[in-house]
C-alpha positions in Angstrom: 115.7 86.2 76.0 118.7 88.6 75.9 117.1 90.7 73.1 113.8 91.2 75.0 113.8 94.3 77.3 112.7 93.7 80.9 109.5 95.4 81.7 109.3 98.5 83.9 113.0 99.6 83.5 112.0 103.1 82.8 109.8 105.5 84.8 107.4 105.9 81.8 107.1 103.6 78.8 104.0 105.1 77.1 103.7 107.5 74.2 106.5 110.1 74.6 104.1 112.7 73.1 101.9 112.5 76.2 103.8 111.8 79.4 102.7 112.0 83.0 103.4 114.9 85.3 106.3 114.9 87.7 105.6 115.8 91.3 107.0 119.3 90.8 105.0 119.9 87.6 101.8 118.7 89.1 102.3 121.0 92.1 103.1 123.9 89.9 100.0 123.3 87.8 97.6 122.9 90.7 99.1 125.9 92.4 98.5 127.9 89.3 94.8 126.8 88.9 94.3 127.9 92.6 96.1 131.2 91.9 93.6 131.9 89.1 90.7 131.7 91.5 92.4 134.0 94.0 93.3 136.5 91.2 89.8 136.5 90.0 88.4 137.1 93.5 90.9 139.9 94.2 90.2 141.6 90.8 86.4 141.1 91.4 86.2 139.8 87.9 83.3 138.1 86.3 85.1 134.7 85.9 85.4 133.8 89.6 82.9 130.9 89.4 84.4 129.5 86.2 87.9 129.7 87.6 86.8 127.9 90.7 84.9 125.3 88.7 87.9 124.6 86.5 90.3 124.4 89.4 88.1 121.8 91.0 87.6 120.0 87.7 91.3 119.4 87.3 91.6 118.2 90.9 88.8 115.7 90.2 90.6 114.5 87.0 93.7 113.9 89.1 92.1 112.7 92.3 89.9 110.1 90.7 92.0 109.3 87.6 89.4 110.3 85.0 89.5 111.0 81.3 88.2 114.3 79.9 85.0 112.8 78.5 84.3 110.9 81.7 84.8 114.2 83.6 82.6 116.3 81.3 79.7 113.8 81.7 79.7 113.7 85.5 76.5 114.7 87.2 76.2 115.8 90.8 74.5 112.6 91.8 77.5 110.5 90.6 79.1 110.9 94.0 78.0 108.5 96.7 78.8 107.2 100.2 81.4 104.5 100.9 80.7 102.7 104.2 84.4 101.9 104.4 85.4 105.6 104.2 82.8 107.4 106.2 85.1 110.4 106.6 84.3 111.4 103.0 80.6 111.6 103.6 78.6 111.7 100.3 81.8 111.9 98.3 83.3 108.5 99.2 82.8 107.0 95.7 82.4 108.3 92.2 80.2 106.5 89.7 81.7 106.9 86.3 78.8 106.2 83.9 80.5 107.0 80.7 83.9 105.2 80.9 86.0 104.4 77.8 84.2 101.8 75.7 85.7 98.8 74.0 85.2 98.9 70.2 81.5 98.3 69.4 80.5 98.3 73.0 78.6 100.8 75.1 80.5 103.0 77.6 81.8 101.1 80.6 80.6 102.0 84.0 82.9 101.8 87.0 83.0 103.0 90.6 86.1 104.8 91.8 86.8 105.1 95.5 87.8 108.4 96.9 91.3 108.3 98.5 92.5 111.9 98.7 91.0 114.0 101.4 92.0 117.3 99.8 90.3 116.3 96.5 87.1 115.4 98.4 87.2 118.7 100.2 87.6 120.6 96.9 84.7 118.9 95.2 82.5 119.2 98.3 83.2 122.9 98.6 82.5 123.4 94.9 79.2 121.4 94.9 77.9 122.9 98.1 79.1 126.5 97.9 80.1 127.4 94.3 78.0 125.4 91.9 74.7 126.8 93.2 75.8 130.3 92.4 75.7 129.5 88.7 72.0 129.6 89.1 70.8 126.4 87.5 69.7 124.3 90.4 67.8 121.7 88.4 70.6 121.0 85.8 72.2 117.6 86.7 75.7 118.3 85.4 78.5 118.7 87.9 80.5 121.1 85.7 77.8 123.7 84.9 78.6 126.6 82.5 77.6 130.2 82.9 74.8 129.6 80.4 73.5 126.5 82.0 75.3 124.0 79.8 77.7 121.1 80.4 81.4 121.6 80.2 82.7 119.8 77.0 85.9 117.9 76.6 87.3 120.4 74.1 86.8 123.3 76.5 88.5 121.3 79.2 91.4 120.7 76.9 91.5 124.4 75.9 91.6 125.5 79.6 94.2 123.0 80.5 96.5 124.1 77.6 96.1 127.7 78.6 97.1 127.0 82.2 99.9 124.6 81.2 101.3 127.2 78.8 101.0 130.0 81.3 103.3 128.3 83.8 105.7 127.2 81.1 105.2 123.5 81.2 106.0 121.3 78.2 103.4 120.6 75.5 103.9 116.9 76.1 101.6 117.3 79.1 97.9 116.9 78.3 94.8 116.4 80.5 95.5 112.7 80.3 98.8 113.3 82.0 96.8 114.1 85.2 95.7 110.5 85.3 99.3 109.3 85.5 102.0 110.2 88.0 105.7 109.8 88.0 107.2 110.3 91.5 110.4 111.7 90.2 
């Protein structure tokens, strides 16, 4: 057994091309996405709603541990109550309807419990105060675009890379990195 490495000796053993955020990197990234909203508001730019949507989107990826595709396919009705966490109101659980499928199988569904109050507050504020301002009240998608469409995984990736590069974080960090966390 001497030639077999012991499990969990390193902080991260996955693909070195895509690693998790450190605490400092995560804070830097989330601060930057919030700063983009504030800058857009101060400049009275057209992109205020989109900046707010995207800031909330990245918080949801992190807060509920979602993949890009799962995130892009969320609808407003996918949030629900959790009787064990009444403090979260209608955002106590998240029904992921389009989870990663096994080969040859349909997408897997799962319910994810809400655990971070700040993430719940962010999504609640977005759903109740920002999303309606896009002007498409009957569209089911959570992440509505300015033209009434659904935010696509590729556009999530593009926005992530723009933000990541703007704050000087390594290209090893991808949207998937938000699902994982190293407490270094």
